[in-house]
C-alpha positions in Angstrom: 53.8 -66.6 13.6 54.5 -62.8 11.3 54.4 -59.0 13.0 52.2 -57.3 10.6 47.9 -57.3 11.9 45.9 -59.5 9.6 43.5 -57.4 6.5 41.0 -60.0 6.7 37.2 -59.7 5.2 34.0 -60.3 6.5 32.3 -63.5 5.6 29.9 -63.2 8.3 28.8 -63.0 11.6 26.5 -61.0 14.1 26.4 -60.2 17.8 27.9 -63.5 19.4 30.4 -65.1 17.0 32.1 -63.8 13.8 34.0 -65.3 10.4 36.5 -63.9 8.6 38.8 -64.6 6.4 42.3 -63.4 6.2 44.5 -64.1 2.4 47.5 -62.4 3.8 48.1 -66.3 6.7 45.8 -68.1 4.5 44.0 -68.7 8.0 39.8 -68.0 8.8 39.3 -66.0 11.9 36.6 -67.3 14.4 35.6 -65.1 17.0 33.3 -66.3 19.0 32.9 -64.0 21.8 35.8 -62.8 24.1 37.6 -66.1 22.0 39.4 -66.2 19.0 40.9 -68.7 16.7 42.9 -69.0 13.4 42.2 -72.1 11.4 43.6 -74.0 8.4 40.6 -74.1 5.7 41.5 -78.4 6.2 40.9 -77.5 10.1 38.2 -74.8 10.3 35.8 -77.2 7.0 36.1 -80.4 9.6 35.0 -77.0 12.1 31.5 -76.4 10.0 31.0 -80.3 9.4 31.0 -81.5 13.0 29.0 -77.9 14.2 26.4 -78.9 11.8 26.5 -83.0 12.9 25.9 -82.3 15.8 23.0 -78.9 15.1 21.6 -81.8 13.1 21.7 -84.6 16.0 20.7 -82.6 18.0 16.8 -80.7 16.6 16.9 -85.1 15.8 16.8 -85.4 19.0 14.7 -82.8 20.1 12.0 -82.5 17.7 8.7 -82.1 19.1 10.1 -80.3 22.7 10.4 -77.1 22.7 13.6 -75.5 21.7 15.9 -73.5 24.1 15.7 -69.8 23.5 19.7 -69.2 22.5 18.8 -71.1 19.3 15.1 -69.5 18.9 15.5 -66.7 15.6 
């Protein structure tokens, strides 16, 4: 681990989560609530793919039923 603070670029975020990228450490910084993860790009790609697959499956299974309030836009 390095001792200097990361210089991150914000890529996306809202009140619940945020995704930043640091070119110095070549990691994505994923913040969800109070949790913070530093993830290498390959792992971040796999995480995104898994989350997208889970969301698609959830949406197929709940098609025609009321969506939980947390998922309504």
